[in-house]
N, C-alpha and C positions, 0 to 999 in steps of 0.2 A: 451451340444453339444456332440455328439458321438465321440469316439476316432477313429472310422474307417474313412479312407480317403474318400472324396466325389468322387463318380463315374464320376461326371461332370468335376471335376478338374484334375483327374489323370486317363487317359484312358489306358487300358491294351495294351500291345504290340500286333501287328498283325503279320501275317505270313511274310509280306514283310518288317517288321522292323528288324533291326539287333539286336542281343542280346548283343553284346559288340562293343564298338567304342573306339579305342585308349586305350584299356585296361580298360575302364570304363564299368561296367555291368549296362545296362539300366534297370530301374525299372518301368517306365511309360512314357506315351506321355503327354507332357504339352500343345502342340499346334502345328498347322501347318500354315505357312505363305507363302508369295510369294517367299522368298529366300530359305526356307528349312523347316525342321521339328525339333521341340525342344523336348528333352527328359529329364526326371529326372534321375539323377544318384548320386553317392556318391564318395567322395574322399576316399582313404584308411583309413583316420582317421575318417570317418563317417560323414563329412560335406556334405550337399546336394548341388548339382550344377545343372545348366541348360545347357544342351549340345545341340548346334544347328548343325545339319548336313546339309550342303549346297546341294541344288538340283543338280541332274546330268546335267541339261541343262546349269547351270552356271559352274560347276566344269570342264566340258569338254572344256571350252574356255581358251586358254593360257593367254589372256590378263586379264581375270577375276582373274586367279590364281596369276598373278604378282601383280595386284593391291590389291587383298585380302591379300596377304602376307605383303605388305607394310602397309595396314590399321591395320592388327592385331598387327604388331610391334608397330605402333603408339598407338593403343588402350591399349597395355600393360603398357604404360606410364601414362594412365589416372587413377588416384587414388583419385578421389574426394569422398566426403561424400554422394553425391547424384547420384552416378553412381554405376552400378554393375561391380565390377572389373573382368578383364579377368584372369581366373585361368590357362587355358591350351589351346593348339590349335595344329592342324596339317594342314598346308597349302599345303602340297606336296603329300598327300595320294590320293587314287583313288577317295574318296569323302572328300573334306576339311571339317573340323569341328572346332567349337569354343566353349569353355566352360567358363561360367561365374558363379559367386556366385548366388545361388538360393535366390530369394527375396520372402518371404511369404506374398504376398499381391496381390489384384486384380489389373488389369490395369485400367487406368482412363476410357477407353472405356467400360469395363465390369461394373465398378461401376456406371457410368452414365446411362447405359442401364438398370441396375437393380433398381437404386434408384433415378434417375433424377439428376438435377443440385446440386452443392455443395453450402453451405453457404459462405458468403463473406470472412470470416476469413480463411476458408479452401482454397478458391481460391487464396487469397493473399499468404498464406504459400506455396501452390503448385507452384505459379508463381516464387517466390523468390528462391525456391529450384531448379526448373528446370533452372532458369537463372544461378544459381551458378554452376550447372552441366555443362551447355554450356560453361561457362567461363573456366572450366578445360579442356573440350573437345577441344575447340578452341585453348587453350594454347598448346595442343599436335599436332597442325597442322591439325586437323580434322574438317570438316564440316559435321554435322549429315546427312542432306539431306532428312531424312525420319522421322522427329520428328512429332509424331502423338499420339493420346490418347492410342493406343495399345502399344506404346513404352515408356509409362510412368507408372511405377508401384507404387502403393500406399502402402508403408510400414508403420509400426506402428510409426516410428520416422521421417517420411518425405517421399517425392517422390524419385524414382530412375529412371534415364534415361538409357535405354538399346539400343542395336543394333546400336551404333554410328559407322559410318565409312563403314559399309558393303554396303550401297547403292552406294557409289562411285565406288566400285569394280564392281558392277553390271552394272553401267552406261556404262562401256567399252565393254560389251559383245556383241556378234553378235545379241542377242535378242533385244538389244536396239540401234543398230547401224543405224536404219532406222528413227531416230528422236523421238522415244518414250522415255520419261524420266522415271526413276525409282522413285517411290514415291506414296503417297496416294493422289489422285486428290483433295479431299476436303481440304487438308492441305498444298498444294503446294503454293509456292510463285509465283507471276506473271512471273518472269524471269525463274523460273524452268519450269513452264507450257509452256513457249514459247521457251524452249531449249536454254536459254541464259546462261550468266556467273553465276556460283554458288559461293557465298561468305558467310562469317559468317552472313551477314545480311539476308541471306535466312532463317537461323534458327530463327532469330528474328521475321520474319513474321509468322513462324510456332508457335512460342511461344505465339504471340498474338492470333492465332487461338486456341491454347490449353486453354488459359485463358477464351476466349469467350465460348468455348465448355463446360468447367467445370462449368461456371456460368449459362448458359441458357439451357444446356443439349442437344445442337444440334450444328452442324457446322454453322459458321457465314455466309457462302456463300450458305447454304441450301444443300439439298440432290438432288438426281436424277442421270441421266446418267453422266458418266465421262466427256464427251465432253461438256455437258451443264454446269457442275460445273466449269470446266476449263475456259469456256468463261466468266462466271460471275467474276471469280477471276481476269482475265486479263482486263475486260472492265467495270465492274460494282462495285458499292460500297457494302460493307457487310451490312447485316441487324442486327443492334445492338439495335433495339428498346426494346428488353427484357433484355438487359444487365443493371445491376445496374449502376446508374448514376456515382458513384464514380470510376467505372472501365472504363468508356468510353474514357476519354482522353488517358489513357495508351494503351488500345487496339487499338484505332484509329491510334495512332502513329505507333504502331507495324505493322499495316496492310497497311501502305503506299505503293503505287505501286512503288515509287522510293526508291531503297535501301538506298540512301543517307539520306533520310528523317526519317528513322527508328532510334529509340533510341539505345544507346549502352546498354550492359548488366548491367553496373553499374547504368545507368539511370533507367532502368527497376526496379532494386531493390530499388533505392531511391524513385521512384514513388509509389511503393507498401507500403513502410514504411510511406510515406506521407498520403496515403489513410487510413491506419489502425488507429483506435482510441486508441489502446493499442500497446505496443511494440510486434513485431512479434517474436515468439519463438516456435521452433519446439518441439513437445512433443507428448506423446501418446494420447493427447486429441485433436489433430489437425484435426481429421476426425469425422464425425457423428458416433454415436454408431452402426447404421445399417451397415455401411461400415467396421467399426472396427471388427464386427462379421465375415466378410469375411476373415479378416486376421487370426483370430483364426482358422477358418476352414482349411486354407492352412498350418497350422502348423502340422496337422495330416497327415504325409507323409506315403506313402507305405513303407513297410520294404525293406531295401537294399537286392539285390539279392546276395545270397551266392555263391561265385565261387565254381565250382565242386571240391570236394576233390580228391586228387590224391592218389589212393590206393598204399600202400607200395608194393615193389616187393615181389613176392611169393617165399618163401624159400622152397626148396624141403624137403619133410618129411624125417627125418632121419630114416634109417632102424634100426630095433631092433637087438642088438647083440644076437648072438646065445649063449645060456647058455651051449651049447655042447662043449666039449674039442676039440681043433684043431686036424686035422688029423696028424698021426705020421709023423714027419719030417718037418711039415709046421711051419713057423714062426708065432707067434701071431701078431695081428695088433698093430702097434705102430704109434703114431703121428709123423709128420715131426720133424726132429731134429731142435735144436735151440730154442725151447720154454722153458721157465723156468718151473720148477715144484713147485707146491704149494699145500697146503692142500685144498681139495675140500669141499664145504659146505655139510652139512648133513641135512636130512629131518626127523623129528621125526615121528614115526609111529602113525597113528591115527586109524588104524583098518578099515578105509573106503576102498572102491574100488579103486584100482590103487595105493595104498600106498605101501611103501617098509618097511622092518623091520627097527627098530630104528638104527640110526647110519649109514645107507647106504648112500654113497655119491651120489649126483645127479648133473646134469648139471645146471649151473645157469639159472634161468628163466624157467626150465622144471618142469612139475608136476611129482610127484613120480610115478614111473612105466611107464612113457611115453617112447616112442622109443627114444633111445639115452641117457637114464639115465645110470648112471655108473654101474648098475648091482648089483649083490648080494654082501654082505659084504665079507671082506677078510676071506678066509678059507672055504667059502661055495662052493658047487660043481659048477664048471664053473667060479669061480672068477678069473679075470685077466688071463684067458687062462689056468688056472691050471686044470688038470683033477681031478675028484672026488677022495678024499682020499689022495691027495698029502700032504706030511708033511709040517708043517709050517716052513719056512726058518728062519734063524737067523736074528735078527734086523740089521739095518744099511744099507740096500740096498734101492735105490730109483728106482721106476719103474713107467711109466705113465699108467694111466687107458685108456682103449679104449674109442673111441667116434664115434658116427655115422656120416655118410656123410651128408653134407648139412649145417654145421656150417660155418659161415663166418670166424670165428677164432676158434681154438680148445679150449675146455673148460680147466680150470685149472687142474693140475695133482695132484695126491695124493701120499703121501709118504707111502710106505708099507714096510714090513720087509722081503722081499724076492726078489731074482732076477727073471728075466723072465724065464718061464718054458723051452723055447727053445732058443738057441743062435741066435743072429741076423745074417742075411747074411752079408758076408764080402763086404765092399764097393769096387766098381770097381776102378782100378788104375786111378789116376787123372793126372798122368804125361803127358800122350799123349794128354789129353783134353787141359791142360794148354799150352802145347807147340803149339798145333794147333791154339789156340786163339791168342797167341802172334804173330805167323807167319802171320795170317790173318790181324791183326791190322797193322803190319809193312807194309804189301802190300798195304793196303788202304791209309796209310799216304804217301807212296811213290808216288802213283798215284796222290793224291791231290797236293803234292809238285811240281810234274812235270807240273801241269796245271796252277800254279800261275805265274803271270808275274814277271820278275826280276826287282828289283829296281837298281838304279845306283851303290850301294855298293855291288851288287850281291845277296842281300837277297830277299826272296820271300815276296810279299805283297798280301793281300786279293784282289780279283778281284772286279770290279765295281759291279758285280751282286751278291755279298755276303753281308749278313747282319752282324751286329756287333757280333752276336753269332756264325757266321761261317756258317749259313744255307744259301743256295742259294736264291737269290732274284727272286721270280717267276713273278715279274711284267714285262709285255711285253712292248717293245718300242711303243710310241704313233704313230699311223698312221695318217698322215695328212688327214683331211677331204677334200672331193671334194668341189670345189667352186660352189656357186649358184649365178647367175647373174640376176639383175632386171634393166630394162631400164626405164628412164623417170619417176622417183618417185617424185611427186610434194609434197613438204613439206610446208604447209601453216604457216604463221607467228604464233608463240606461239603454235605450234604443236610439238609432240614428235614422234620419230621412235624407235622401239625396234628391234634389229637385230634378235632376236629369232622368230619373227613373220614371217609366210610364207603365203602370201607375206608380206613384210613390209607395215604396214598400219598406216599412220600418224594419231595420236590421239591428240585431243585438251587437253591442260593442264588446268584443272579446279580445281586444288587443293586448290586455295585460299591461298595466302601468300607464295607460292613457287616461287622464283624470276626467276629461270632459267629452270623451268621444271624438269622432272624426267626421261628422256629417255636416250637411248644410243646415240641418236642424237637429237638435237632440233634446232629450228629456233626461236631466240629471236629478237623481234622488239620493240623498244621503240618509240612510236609515238610522244612523246614530244621532244626528242633530235635526233630522226632519227637514232639511233644506231641500227645496224643489225649485228647479230652474229650467226655463226654456232658453236654449243657447245655440250658437253656431260656432263651428271650428273652421269654417271655410269662407268667411265673409263678415257681414255686419248686419245688425238689426236696428229697427226704429219702431218704437211703440207709438202709434198714432194717437192724437188727441180725439176726444169724442166728436169734435166738430169736423174732423177730417174724414174723407171718404177714401178708402184704399183703392188706388189705381196705379197704372204704370207711371203716369206723370207725377203723381204724388210721391211715389217711392224714389223716382229719379231726382226730384227737387229737394228732398229731405237731406239734412246734414247732421241730425242729432243721433250719431251712431253709438251703438253699444254692441257687446257680444253676448251678454247674458241678461235675462229678464226674469225676476222672481215670479212664480205663479201667484203669489199673494198680491201682485200688482194687476192681475188680469181678472176681468169679469166676463160673463157670457156676452159675446159680441165684440170684445176687444180685438183690434186689428194690429198686426205687426208686419212691417215691410221686411222682407228677407232679400238681401243683395249678396249673392254668392260670388266668390272669386272666379268661378267658371263662366260668369256672364249671365246667369239666370236671375230673374227677379220674380218674387212671389209676394202675395198678400195672404198671410195666415190669419184666419178668423178663429179666435178661441171659443170653443163650445162647451167648456167645462171639463171636469176630471172625474175619475171613478169615485164611487161612494166609499166611505170609510170601511164598510163591511165587505166590500168587493175583494175577492181573493187576488185579483190583479190590480196593479197600480198603473194608471195610464191617464193621459188627457186626450181630448178630441179636438181636431182642427178641421176647418174647411180651407182648402188651398186653391188659390188661383195663380197659375204659373205662366210667366212669359219666358220661354226658353230662348237662350242666345239673344237676349235683349241688349246686351252690352258686349264690348270686346273683353275676352278673358283677361284676368290680371296675370301678369307674368310672375312665375314663381321664382 
């Protein structure tokens, strides 16, 4: 096998592909799907990752962003052996993205397309691995919704389930609000195809489809146009004639139209063990050799992209000292005062170009003879500003050597045995400068003291607009937002409303296992006990008294918080303050509920919303 990466597996970036996403330098394109594009990148430590950038059509929808953020947080809790862990994400950028560990293995779809169906042992190990992955995913409160062969990767030590939870976020977008469900038609459950309630049992149906597809090399409900496949899933039985007889009872139960008749994940795993003649154990021999070769091919990754190196700042070239003596009466160049003097290093003569005689001091890091070197040896013409022929002064005097401009710090100085050739200019008197500085400081302190408010004991205290360090607080007072009103918002039973939506659009809660929804406002109805409640999952509520008038100030001043209010406590005109954790405040005016004979169950609200009225609560 060649060490070069396969061109079919790792496509080069195109002009419309970003070079960097979230600080990750992209190395290649791994694939493109309905939700977005997947790239290969690397962590700073060199581990490969798969980075999915969400399509603009989805990222522009606020409801998608909200649900995508929730799903990513939940997905980060999924740490199973048969899932690709979430490494990093950005749910708030211009294009949301999600990074997971890179799995060097083909998808089940790719493996079956290239090599056909898998042997029975491989199918059983695939099924128990995916079932264990679903157990962890469901435990985090996530229903996959799009479990299909392309989302099951075949690694050397077992399968990996990817892309869990993203489809739920897409279900809420404007692209799917017309009744079209997100998912792959050939692997949907009947309730999913009919836009019904999604539960963990939906993934059990897809698991049965996965097992059948891996064994026979084709979807159990056949191929063809999407509408034809969906019709067969809802109304017809699957074709399992080519399925091994040992697998039929398991797959048949998983593909039951009634979700209640499908087995649990624990039952699926037990049935697989019952079918196998030997104990099921994941290992590097779980796949046929032909597919194992595809894993090896995916280990030959493109090289990471090296980030561009930042060139160091250009230092101006030091000018060469003139070996000529200074003009009469001119002071020789001296470094700034305050630097210690030390012996300068010397460069031994080599006789080559640019060298200096032996013992000549040079600037640290400077080649001999370069501009800014410390010049000729003591006593030579032009040394230390001395004119040619000057007598050698007595020992015991310290004088700095000259240095060229452009050094960040002056080079060390050399002790020589003579004083400067010319006296230094007398320093200017400092008394006036010091006096002026003191006077200016006193004046500033006087002004500041006059501005500070007096405390009861007569002392000055820092103003409210000052920080602990004494610097003024530049934050401006919050300006109250303008209210936006919406009339006759019908909220159906078990639907949610988000105050950030414009207009507020009730959305069905299909999270599966979430008892009271996940909205700023929800309508919960228990058909068994007849319990009806208006509640919030993201904030708090206050039922106002009849004497109170709903307003922004009223809602801010109230402290009688609750999270649920029974509909039997409300009458037409009742007002409720809604204070969301996101910082939105609303007054919901109850306008009644549907009649007993109405085929739909809903209540009606008028909403007045002040968006971003408060600082969001940290989660």
